[in-house]
MILO-706931 format. One record per residue (C-alpha): residue number from 1; x, y, z; residue in three letters. Coordinates in Angstrom, 1 decimal. Example, Ala and Ser with C-alpha at 12.3 -4.5 7.8 and 13.67 -1.06 7.14 Angstrom:
2
   pos        u        v        w   code
     1     12.3     -4.5      7.8    Ala
     2     13.7     -1.1      7.1    Ser
end
This chain:
352
   pos        u        v        w   code
     1    -55.9    170.6    122.8    Met
     2    -56.0    166.9    122.1    Val
     3    -56.7    166.1    118.5    Glu
     4    -59.5    163.7    118.0    Lys
     5    -59.7    161.0    115.3    Tyr
     6    -62.5    159.0    114.0    Ser
     7    -62.2    155.2    114.3    Asn
     8    -61.4    155.0    110.6    Glu
     9    -58.7    157.7    110.8    Glu
    10    -57.2    156.1    113.9    Phe
    11    -57.0    152.6    112.2    Glu
    12    -55.4    154.2    109.2    Ala
    13    -52.8    156.0    111.4    Leu
    14    -52.0    152.8    113.3    Ile
    15    -51.7    150.9    109.9    Gly
    16    -49.2    153.5    108.7    Lys
    17    -46.8    152.4    111.4    Tyr
    18    -47.8    148.8    111.7    Asp
    19    -45.3    146.9    109.6    Tyr
    20    -46.1    143.2    108.9    Asn
    21    -42.5    142.1    108.8    Phe
    22    -41.8    138.4    108.5    Lys
    23    -38.9    136.0    108.1    Arg
    24    -37.2    136.3    104.7    Gly
    25    -38.1    139.9    104.2    Asp
    26    -35.4    142.4    103.1    Ile
    27    -35.7    145.6    105.1    Val
    28    -33.8    148.8    105.5    Lys
    29    -32.7    149.9    109.0    Gly
    30    -30.5    152.4    110.7    Val
    31    -27.8    151.2    113.2    Val
    32    -28.7    152.7    116.6    Cys
    33    -26.2    151.2    119.0    Ser
    34    -23.9    148.4    119.8    Tyr
    35    -24.0    145.6    122.3    Glu
    36    -21.3    143.1    123.2    Ser
    37    -22.7    140.5    120.8    Asp
    38    -24.1    142.6    118.0    Gly
    39    -25.9    145.8    117.0    Ala
    40    -29.4    147.3    117.6    Ile
    41    -31.2    148.4    114.4    Val
    42    -34.2    150.6    113.9    Asp
    43    -36.2    149.0    111.0    Ile
    44    -39.3    151.3    111.6    Gly
    45    -41.5    148.7    113.3    Ser
    46    -43.0    148.7    116.7    Lys
    47    -40.6    145.9    117.5    Ser
    48    -36.8    146.0    118.1    Thr
    49    -34.4    144.4    115.7    Ala
    50    -31.0    142.9    116.5    Phe
    51    -28.0    141.9    114.3    Val
    52    -25.9    139.2    116.1    Pro
    53    -22.2    139.6    115.5    Ser
    54    -22.0    136.3    113.6    Tyr
    55    -24.5    137.7    111.1    Glu
    56    -22.5    140.9    110.5    Val
    57    -19.6    139.6    108.4    Ser
    58    -18.2    136.4    106.9    Ala
    59    -14.9    137.5    108.4    Asp
    60    -15.1    136.1    112.0    Lys
    61    -12.4    138.6    113.0    Lys
    62    -14.2    141.7    111.8    Ala
    63    -15.5    144.1    114.5    Arg
    64    -19.2    145.0    114.3    Val
    65    -18.6    148.7    114.5    Glu
    66    -16.1    148.5    111.7    Asp
    67    -18.7    146.9    109.3    Val
    68    -21.9    148.6    110.5    Leu
    69    -21.4    152.4    111.1    Glu
    70    -23.7    154.0    113.7    Lys
    71    -26.6    156.2    112.3    Asn
    72    -26.1    154.7    108.9    Thr
    73    -28.8    152.9    106.9    Glu
    74    -28.2    149.4    105.5    Tyr
    75    -30.2    146.5    104.0    Glu
    76    -30.9    143.5    106.3    Phe
    77    -32.5    140.1    106.0    Leu
    78    -35.0    139.1    108.7    Ile
    79    -33.9    135.7    109.8    Ile
    80    -36.6    134.9    112.3    Asn
    81    -40.2    135.9    112.9    Asp
    82    -40.9    138.3    115.8    Cys
    83    -40.3    136.4    119.1    Asp
    84    -42.4    136.7    122.3    Glu
    85    -40.5    139.8    123.2    Asn
    86    -41.3    141.5    120.0    Gly
    87    -37.7    141.2    118.6    Lys
    88    -36.5    140.4    115.1    Phe
    89    -33.1    139.0    114.4    Asn
    90    -31.4    140.3    111.3    Leu
    91    -28.5    139.4    109.0    Ser
    92    -26.4    141.9    107.2    Tyr
    93    -23.9    139.2    106.1    Lys
    94    -26.5    137.3    104.0    Lys
    95    -27.7    140.4    102.1    Val
    96    -24.1    141.6    101.5    His
    97    -23.1    138.1    100.2    Leu
    98    -26.2    138.0     97.9    Ala
    99    -25.2    141.4     96.4    His
   100    -21.6    140.2     96.1    Thr
   101    -22.7    137.0     94.2    Trp
   102    -24.9    139.1     91.9    Ala
   103    -21.9    141.4     91.3    Glu
   104    -19.6    138.5     90.6    Leu
   105    -22.0    137.2     87.9    Val
   106    -21.8    140.6     86.2    Lys
   107    -18.0    140.6     86.5    Ile
   108    -17.7    137.2     84.9    Lys
   109    -20.1    138.1     82.0    Glu
   110    -18.0    141.2     81.3    Ala
   111    -14.7    139.2     81.7    Asp
   112    -13.4    141.8     84.1    Glu
   113    -10.6    141.6     86.6    Thr
   114    -11.0    141.7     90.4    Ile
   115     -8.5    141.8     93.3    Ala
   116     -8.6    139.1     95.9    Val
   117     -6.7    138.4     99.1    Val
   118     -4.9    135.1     99.8    Val
   119     -6.2    133.5    103.0    Thr
   120     -4.5    130.1    102.8    Gln
   121     -2.1    128.2    100.7    Thr
   122     -3.0    124.5    100.0    Val
   123     -1.5    121.7     98.0    Lys
   124     -3.7    122.3     95.0    Gly
   125     -3.5    126.1     94.8    Gly
   126     -4.6    129.1     96.8    Leu
   127     -7.8    129.9     98.9    Ile
   128     -8.7    133.5     98.6    Val
   129    -11.3    136.0    100.0    Asp
   130    -13.6    137.8     97.6    Val
   131    -15.6    140.3     99.6    Ser
   132    -16.5    137.7    102.1    Gly
   133    -16.9    134.8     99.7    Ile
   134    -14.3    132.0     99.6    Gln
   135    -12.7    131.4     96.2    Gly
   136    -10.1    128.9     95.0    Phe
   137     -7.3    129.4     92.5    Ile
   138     -6.0    126.0     91.2    Pro
   139     -2.2    125.7     90.9    Gln
   140     -2.6    125.4     87.1    Gly
   141     -4.3    128.8     87.0    Gln
   142     -1.5    130.6     88.7    Leu
   143      1.3    132.4     86.7    Cys
   144      4.8    131.6     87.9    Ala
   145      5.3    134.6     90.1    Arg
   146      2.1    133.9     92.1    Glu
   147      2.9    130.3     92.9    Thr
   148      4.9    131.6     95.9    Ile
   149      2.1    133.9     97.2    Ala
   150      1.6    134.0    100.9    Ser
   151     -1.3    134.8    103.2    Thr
   152     -2.4    138.5    102.9    Gly
   153     -1.1    139.0     99.4    Asp
   154     -3.4    140.6     96.9    Lys
   155     -3.7    139.0     93.5    Ile
   156     -5.5    140.1     90.3    Glu
   157     -7.8    137.4     89.0    Val
   158    -10.6    136.6     86.6    Lys
   159    -13.6    134.3     87.2    Ile
   160    -13.5    130.9     85.6    Leu
   161    -16.7    129.5     87.1    Ser
   162    -19.2    130.3     89.9    Leu
   163    -22.1    128.5     91.5    Asp
   164    -23.9    130.3     94.2    Lys
   165    -26.0    127.2     95.2    Ala
   166    -22.9    125.2     95.7    Gln
   167    -20.9    128.1     97.1    Asn
   168    -18.3    127.4     94.5    Asn
   169    -16.1    130.1     93.0    Leu
   170    -13.1    129.1     90.8    Ile
   171    -10.7    131.9     89.8    Leu
   172     -7.7    132.3     87.5    Ser
   173     -4.6    134.4     87.8    Asn
   174     -3.1    133.0     84.6    Lys
   175     -6.0    134.3     82.6    Lys
   176     -5.3    137.8     83.8    Val
   177     -1.6    137.3     82.9    Tyr
   178     -2.4    136.0     79.4    Glu
   179     -4.8    138.9     78.8    Thr
   180     -2.2    141.4     80.0    Asn
   181      0.5    139.7     78.0    Met
   182     -1.5    139.9     74.8    Ala
   183     -1.8    143.7     75.2    Glu
   184      1.9    144.0     76.3    Thr
   185      3.1    142.0     73.3    Arg
   186      1.0    144.1     70.9    Lys
   187      2.6    147.3     72.3    Asn
   188      6.1    145.9     72.3    Val
   189      5.9    144.6     68.8    Phe
   190      4.6    147.9     67.6    Ala
   191      7.6    149.8     69.0    Gln
   192     10.6    147.6     68.4    Ile
   193     12.8    147.2     65.2    Glu
   194     15.8    145.2     64.2    Val
   195     19.1    146.8     65.2    Gly
   196     17.5    148.6     68.2    Gln
   197     19.4    148.4     71.5    Ile
   198     17.1    147.8     74.5    Val
   199     17.5    147.0     78.2    Lys
   200     16.2    143.7     79.5    Gly
   201     16.3    141.4     82.5    Glu
   202     17.5    137.8     82.4    Val
   203     14.5    135.7     83.6    Val
   204     15.5    132.2     82.7    Arg
   205     18.6    130.3     81.6    Ile
   206     18.7    127.1     79.5    Thr
   207     21.4    125.0     77.8    Asp
   208     20.8    126.8     74.5    Phe
   209     20.7    130.3     75.7    Gly
   210     18.8    132.7     78.0    Ala
   211     15.4    134.4     78.0    Phe
   212     15.5    138.1     78.6    Val
   213     12.4    140.1     79.5    Asn
   214     12.1    143.2     77.3    Val
   215      9.2    145.5     78.1    Gly
   216      7.2    142.6     79.5    Gly
   217      8.0    140.1     76.7    Val
   218     10.4    137.2     77.1    Asp
   219     12.9    137.2     74.2    Cys
   220     15.5    134.6     73.3    Leu
   221     19.2    135.3     73.6    Leu
   222     20.8    132.3     71.9    Pro
   223     24.0    130.9     73.3    Leu
   224     25.9    131.9     70.1    Ser
   225     24.9    135.5     70.7    Gln
   226     26.0    135.9     74.3    Ile
   227     29.7    136.7     73.6    Ser
   228     32.3    136.9     70.9    Trp
   229     34.3    134.5     73.1    Lys
   230     33.4    130.8     73.3    Trp
   231     30.7    130.2     76.0    Val
   232     30.3    126.7     77.3    Glu
   233     27.1    127.5     79.1    His
   234     25.1    130.7     79.6    Pro
   235     25.7    130.6     83.3    Thr
   236     29.4    131.3     82.6    Asp
   237     28.4    134.9     82.0    Leu
   238     24.8    135.4     83.0    Leu
   239     22.6    135.0     86.0    Lys
   240     18.8    135.3     86.6    Val
   241     17.9    138.8     87.6    Gly
   242     20.8    140.4     85.8    Gln
   243     20.0    143.6     83.7    Glu
   244     21.7    143.7     80.4    Ile
   245     21.7    145.8     77.2    Asn
   246     20.9    143.7     74.1    Val
   247     20.4    144.3     70.4    Glu
   248     17.2    143.1     68.6    Ile
   249     18.5    140.9     65.7    Ile
   250     15.2    139.3     64.6    Asp
   251     11.5    139.8     64.9    Ile
   252      9.0    137.2     63.9    Asp
   253      5.5    138.9     64.0    His
   254      3.7    135.7     62.9    Asp
   255      5.1    133.6     65.7    Lys
   256      5.4    136.5     68.1    Gln
   257      9.1    135.8     68.8    Arg
   258     12.1    138.2     69.3    Ile
   259     15.7    137.2     69.1    Ser
   260     18.5    139.1     70.8    Leu
   261     22.2    139.6     70.8    Ser
   262     24.4    140.6     73.7    Leu
   263     27.7    140.4     71.8    Lys
   264     26.5    142.9     69.2    Asn
   265     26.5    145.6     71.9    Thr
   266     30.3    145.2     72.1    Glu
   267     32.9    146.0     69.4    Pro
   268     33.4    143.2     66.9    Asp
   269     36.9    141.8     67.7    Pro
   270     37.2    140.5     64.1    Trp
   271     37.4    144.1     62.9    Ile
   272     40.6    144.6     64.9    Lys
   273     41.8    141.1     63.8    Ala
   274     41.5    142.2     60.2    Glu
   275     43.6    145.2     60.9    Glu
   276     46.3    143.4     62.9    Glu
   277     46.5    139.9     61.6    Leu
   278     47.7    138.5     58.3    Lys
   279     48.6    135.1     56.9    Glu
   280     52.1    134.0     58.0    Gly
   281     52.0    135.8     61.3    Asp
   282     53.2    134.0     64.4    Val
   283     50.9    134.6     67.4    Lys
   284     50.9    133.4     70.9    Glu
   285     47.4    132.3     71.9    Gly
   286     45.5    130.5     74.7    Val
   287     43.8    127.2     74.1    Ile
   288     40.1    127.7     74.9    Thr
   289     38.8    124.1     74.1    Arg
   290     40.0    120.9     72.7    Ile
   291     37.9    118.8     70.3    Lys
   292     38.5    115.5     68.4    Ser
   293     39.3    117.5     65.3    Phe
   294     41.7    120.0     66.9    Gly
   295     42.1    122.8     69.4    Ala
   296     40.6    126.3     69.4    Phe
   297     43.1    129.0     70.2    Val
   298     42.2    132.6     71.1    Glu
   299     44.8    134.6     69.2    Val
   300     43.2    138.0     70.1    Leu
   301     40.5    138.7     72.7    Pro
   302     37.3    137.3     71.3    Gly
   303     39.0    135.9     68.2    Val
   304     39.4    132.1     68.1    Glu
   305     41.3    130.1     65.4    Ala
   306     41.5    126.4     64.8    Leu
   307     44.7    124.4     65.2    Leu
   308     44.0    121.0     63.4    Pro
   309     44.4    117.8     65.3    Gln
   310     47.4    116.8     63.1    Ser
   311     49.2    119.9     64.1    Ala
   312     48.2    119.6     67.8    Leu
   313     49.4    116.0     67.9    Ala
   314     52.7    117.1     66.2    Glu
   315     53.1    119.8     68.9    Leu
   316     52.5    117.3     71.7    Gln
   317     54.8    114.7     70.3    Asn
   318     57.6    117.1     69.6    Ser
   319     57.6    118.5     73.1    Lys
   320     56.4    115.4     74.9    Asn
   321     53.5    117.2     76.5    Ile
   322     49.7    117.0     76.8    Ile
   323     48.1    120.4     76.3    Val
   324     44.9    121.5     77.9    Lys
   325     42.5    124.4     77.9    Ala
   326     44.2    127.5     79.4    Gly
   327     47.6    126.6     78.1    Asp
   328     49.5    129.2     76.0    Lys
   329     51.1    128.1     72.7    Ile
   330     52.7    129.7     69.7    Asp
   331     50.9    129.3     66.4    Thr
   332     51.2    130.5     62.8    Lys
   333     48.3    131.9     60.8    Ile
   334     48.0    129.7     57.7    Ile
   335     44.7    130.9     56.3    Lys
   336     42.7    134.0     57.3    Phe
   337     39.2    134.7     56.1    Asn
   338     37.9    137.7     58.0    Pro
   339     34.6    137.8     56.1    Lys
   340     33.6    134.4     57.4    Asp
   341     35.4    134.9     60.7    Lys
   342     37.7    131.9     60.2    Arg
   343     41.4    131.4     60.9    Ile
   344     43.3    128.2     60.3    Ser
   345     46.5    127.7     62.3    Leu
   346     49.7    125.7     62.0    Gly
   347     52.9    125.5     64.0    Leu
   348     55.8    127.8     63.6    Pro
   349     58.9    126.0     62.1    Thr
   350     60.7    126.3     65.5    Asp
   351     57.8    124.5     67.2    Glu
   352     58.1    121.3     65.1    Val
end
């Protein structure tokens, strides 16, 4: 039996399925099948709809079937009016990018962190991909470890500025680093105390000492605190990447600075010196360095004493020699102040 409709009912039924789609409309559609250059989409109209491959993703290497899953519904933008064959052309890429820009605005307002992928290194910084949108990280907005990033690397960033109209997205990795560092410093300073022995990694060496990373915070290890022995330069005993145990000797909460000592993790050689040495003793020692005012002589491991220039000159004149660092000489302890860690030397009577 064929069901009969009145003219009004028939027009209403036709109207129910007669979609007046036009260019610029956002429509929902289900991916039906794939063709070599795109995908066929059912948008519920009497006409067919097609998504060209170049309108699927901003990534030109992306495969259509990897982005648009068959029998799945997505939102599309109609990019042309229905042609003479009754076909609409759609864009998934433009809708996706519009949503991405809107999401980026929310992320910036919330000052949140996002992960991006490095696509190119350029002279002024890094070009990255942000869900199909190209972003730029200026060199000055990269923390040290990211300046050597290469294509394919993932980096955590925050948004400095964005302009959808100009397709401009500027990002910062340093801002993420500084935010993380603030939290890291807070946690470290809440847990440490003077006298505590901690493990750290040497991250930078300077003429005046080394910086050691302890729990994510760079702390200063002064040159004078590296060893009980004389150290001409930190590189004599340390190298970048080396792990060492250090003692916390000072904490400045106001300036957020921590000072360390490496030598304090070893026995104080002056304790042994106080037990073994006394004024009047004759000791063989090794010259460690020569200054205009005299020579420093190591009389016990880690214990240096000063032989004044007058005595040094007397020694050289009497033996007709020129001494140098590394030479062994006999000396006599003239004054010994273990409290101030000072020893003054002279020459034994048989050396004159």
